[in-house]
N, C-alpha and C positions, 0 to 999 in steps of 0.2 A: 226674584226678588234682584234688580243688578244695585250693589253695593259698590261704591265706586272709593280702590285702597291705593292711596297712590304708591308708583311702583317704586315711589326715590325713598320709602319709608323698610323697604324690604331687603333683607339681606340671604343676595342668592348662597348664599355657604351655611347657612339654615335650612334651604331646604329639603324637608324629606330628597332622600337621593330613591330615583328608579332606574338606576342603572349599577351593573358591576362589571368590573373591567380586569379581566384577569391575563395572564398570557398568553394562552393559547386561543379565548372565544372575549366575544365580550357579552350581555346578560341580553342585548337586545335583539329581537326576529334576525337574521338575516341567516348567510349560509352556515351550511355545518359540513362535518368532516366528511360527510357521505359524499358532498358536490352538492345537497337538495337543498332549497331557500327554503324554510318556515314560518311561517306567520302563522296568525291566529286563522285564516281563512285555508289557509290548505292543508293548516292541522286537522280542521274537524273535513276534511275533504277523507281522510283514514276512516275505515268504519272503527278502529277497536277509538279513537279517541270519542268521535260520536257517538259511540252507545256509553262509555262512561260518561260524556257529560251529562246527554240528555236524563241516563239510568237518575244520579244523583241530582237533575236539573226537575225533573216531572217528583223523584221523591219530596223532596223541599216544596216542592210547589202543591203536589198533594194535602199535607199534612195539614190535618184540622189547627187553625190558630186561631185562637181567642185571646181575651182580657178577661183576668180574675182580679176580686180583692180579697184583703186579709180581709176576714174576721176579729170583731174583736174578740170572742170571745175561743180563739184560735177557730183557726180551718182555713178556707177559701170557699171561693165564688167565681162563678163566671155573672161575670159583667153585660147587657146586650144594647144599654142604653149609653154607653160610654163614645166619645165621638168616632176616637180612633177604632171601635169593634167595624165599621161600617167602611173604616179606608183600607181596614187591614182586612177584615173577613169576604169582603164583597166585590169591593170596588175602589183600586186607588188611585185612580181617575175617571173620567165620561169615557175613555181610549182601550180600556183594560179592564179584566178581571183580577182578582186576588190570585190566579191560579198562573196567568201569562206572566202577570206583573216579577211574582220568586221565581217563573221561569230563569224569566228575564236574566236579572239581576245574581240567581245564582248561575247562568251559561258564562256571564259575565266571571263570573268569580273566578269559577274552575279554568277558563280562558286568559286573561290577564292578571286574575291574582287579587284586583278590585274593584267590589261594588258600588256603583254611584244614584243616588237619585235625589232628583229637586225638591224642596220639602215646600209644601201651597201651604200657608199661615194664613186665620184670620184676624181680627185684632187683637182677640185673646192669647193670640197666641198657640191657638188650637191648632191641629194638623188637620186640616180638609183636604187636603188631593198631595198625592206622589207620583214624579216623573222618573223612570228612569232617563239615568246617562250616561254616554258610551265611555267609559276610561281610557281608552286610545285619544278621548279628547280631551281627559279631565288632569290638573298637575295641582298638587299641593304646596302651599309655602308657607311660613312663616314674617309675619311682621315684624317692627322691630321693640314692639312690646311682649311678642310672645304668642301673638294670638294666632292660632291657624287661618285660614282663607285655602277658596277654590276660586281658578281660573279656567274657566271653559269656552274651549277654540269652537265654534258654532258655524259651519261652513252649510247644514242641511238641515232640513224640515223635521227633525227626528222630535222637537220637545216645541209644542205651540205658544211655549210662553216664552221665549228670544223673540220677541219682533225683529232683531236686528243682529246681522251677520258679526260674523267679528268675537273679538275677546268677551268675555261674562265673567263680574269676577263676582261669586255672594260669600257669602258669610259661613260658619261651620255651623249656625244653628239651623240655617239654609239647608243643606244637604246632610241626607243616610248615606255614610260611609262606612261598609263593610270592608274592614280588608282582612287580605287572607296572610298566608302568612310570609312572614318579612324579616329583616332583620334588624331595624327601628320602630318597630310596634307603629307604624302613622301608614305606611302605604304597604302593598303585600306584594312580593315578585309572582308574575304569572308562573305556573308549573311547566309551559309548555317551553319560552323562554327557556325557564333550568335544565329542563330536559332533552334541549329541541333538540340533543345528538342521536337520540334514542325517536325521537320524530322523523329525522331525519331520515334515517335507516329504514323503518317503517315503509316511508314514502317511497325511499328509492328503493326496496324490495315488493311497492306495487305499479313501480316504472317498469322496473326489469322483466318482470310477469306480464303485464303488457304488451312490454314490447316483442318478447320470443314470443308469444301466439299471433301478433300482427305481424311474424314474419312466417307463418306457418306454422311453429310450435314444435321448429326442427333447430338448433344451433348454425354457425357458419360451417363453410368448407370450403375446399378448393380443388375447382376445375382443371384437372391435368390435359396437358393435352404433347404429345411427342413432339409436334414440331415448334415455330418460333410462332408467333403470332401478331400480326402487326396491331390490330384493331382489338387490346385485350379489354380496355374499356368498355366496347361496342358491345363483346357479347357478355360481358358479366351484367350489364343494364339488360341485353336481351331474357338473360337467365331468370333477374329478380322480377323482370316484368311480366313472367310465365307463370314461375312455380313461387314469388315470392307473396307473402302474403297470409292473413288465414284461409282466404276464402279459394285458395289456389293449393291448399291443402291436398294431399291422397292424389295430388296429378301424375300421370305416369314422366319421369324424362325423356328424352329423347335425346343420346348423345351422337354425334358425327362427328368423321376422322378423326377415331380415334381415342377423343376423349375420355375421362374419367372424371367423377367425382369421389371426393372422397371426406368424409365429412370430421370437421375439429370441433375442440371446444367440448366442454364438461358438460355430459343430460344436468337437468334442476336434479333427479332422483339422485345421482351422485354428489351430486354440491351442493344437496339438503335446505333446496332452496323452498321448501313444504316446509322442514324444519323451520327453518331461519322468521319465517314467514310467523308459526306457530307463536316463538318464540317471544317478535316485537310486540305479540297483543297481550300477551302476558305481561310485558314489561310495558306495556300502556297501562294496561292492568293497575301495572303496583302504582302505577305513578299516582294514582286516584285510589288507592286501597277498597276496588275491587273485586268479589268474588268471582274464579275466572267462571264458573259455572253461568255469573251474568250476563258476559258476553258473551258465549254458546263455547266456550271450553271443555267440555264434560270428561276430559278423557281423565281428570282426576276423582272424578264425582260421583255418587253412586244416591239409593233415595234414604240411605242410613246418613249422610254426611253432610245433603242439602239442606235438609232445618236446617243443620246446626250452623253449616257461611253463613244461612239468611239472616240469623240469630245475629251470628259477628257480623256483621254487613253494618247490620244496628246500632249494635251497640262501638263496635268501632270505628268505623266509617260514616255513617251518619250522626250519632252524638253529639261531636265535634263540631259539627258545622248549622246543628240545629241548637247550637249554644251559644256559638258567633253569633246566629239569627237574633237570639231573641237578647240576648247583650247587646248589638247593633240596635237593636229596635227600640231599647228601653230605655240607653243614652240618649239618642237621638229625638224621640215622636216623643218622649211623654214629659208634664212640667215637671218642672224642678218641685213641687208642693205634690206630685201625686205617687214621685216617684217610692216616696216610704208607704202608700197606700195599696200601688195599682203594680201590676205583672203581667207580663206578654209567655203567653206558652204555646209554644210548639208540638201537638200531644203525638208522638211515635206509640202508642197503646196499641193504636189498630195493628201497627206494625209484627205485636210481638203476642199477639193473640194464641196462635198457634192456629191447630182443625179444632174442628170440631166438640169431639172428643173427648180432647183434651183441657176447652174451655168450660165445660161441666164439670166437668171432676174436678178444676180448681173451684168452681162456684161454690159446688158442694162442699168441699170442706169451708170456704169463705165464710157460709153459710149456717152451716154445725158449728164453726168453732165462734157463733161471732161477733165477728170483725167485718161480716161484707152484711147489706140487709136485700131483702125482696125488690127495693126501687135500687139498690145501688148495682145491682145488676144486671138489672133490664139499663138503664140506663149503659150502662157496658155493650148492652147488645142496642143500643139503637131502639129499643121495646118506652108504649108509654109506661109512667108511673101507676100505682097498683094505690086507690086511693089510703088517706093515713086511716077511714075508719075500717077497713079490711084488712089494716098488718101489713103495709105494703113499706113501712116504716120500722118494722120490730125490727130491734135483734137477738138471733136469740142460739141456746148455748144447748149440748148435751143436759139432762139432766144426771146423766150418772156419774158428772167430771164434779169433782171439787175442793180443795187447799188442802194442801199436804198436812197443815195444822189440827184441820178439823176432822183429817182421819178419823174416823170410830167412833164420832158423836153420834150420827144416826143410830146404830149397834147402842152404844150406852143407852141412848134415849128412846130406843125400842126396848133394852130391858128394864129401865124402870117404868115401863107402863106394864108391861110383861107384869111384873110384881105387884106392881099396884092393882092391877087385873085381879092374878091372885087372890092377892088380899080381901081382897073384897070381898070375890064372888066366894073364899073359904069363909068370910066374913056371914053373907050372907045364908051362904050354907049352914051352920052352925046355926043361927039364928032358925 
């Protein structure tokens, strides 16, 4: 939906800023101190960045996404008939599944720091479709009355709802905006842009390694000649053409006229090249708060702590993103009258279930102490419920547990019954 908003009513000084100018660098993608240019595409060419973005994007995309309704007597229940359920759980639009849609938006968040999607509504204002929008083509503005609006620069065919090329203006009601960490709460800042020197160093290490192997995995050297050479460039080019490159590695050099070859430079082992590359992997993992073992660094991992690190990944890395997603979806997609009745939830319980034996022990404790029924347990294990007449919804407790105030009551009752029985028997016997 294109809503014209005249630019003369917009105040540029009120625009949420997406740039940061410092003494030594600008926030925008560009050259780094390592000399390597960093942008969203070159950053994704590093295995560490690609792995971190893929891990978080696929994790968010694979979580069960449901709509719940608050029950009058307390509690909640899943709602399958709400129009948003099909949009969020199955198909946000006719071209994407829910997994692909969420994976795409999450990758935008992790690279650009913002995720945008166009909201398509029906006549009643209900959401019928969601289409991703590229963050590098979106700008956020504020008009004279203080209302936010969005301008999208459309020059490609990524969105079928935009029929014309150029600038498209969208109201805030027509945009799902999930901002990342930012300074004003309106526009998030790109993690790659803010840490581009670390990413640039990673790229520089990879370029150095590639160049090292391209030249035969040997550092530079000097050809010494006892006399004076008339054309040293010709000899250098001849040497490089015969012995340079990884395909020529291992060839035996033939030296004439008393020439000697002397190697110079520091071998990669002495320069700690491999250690530098490994440190840069940890640096990128630190940027996205990913446990090192999830990006292939198992030096400090063992069978005893990997499970704990995985739980910490869910708690400290995934949970903040989950909350950010849930609140943004509820703010933008639920109608004002629905926000008091419904809520949207990404379920991470499946990632916290642990191994089979641990789950069974936990279920047994919950079942014996009366706060889970057989059907509650079967639902968590994706099993069909047991009918009510067969006791599927019964809550049971052990009979040997009682309140402290009632301690000894059974013994007292038993003693009274015993005395009465004795008295009766005695009276019977005397008769």
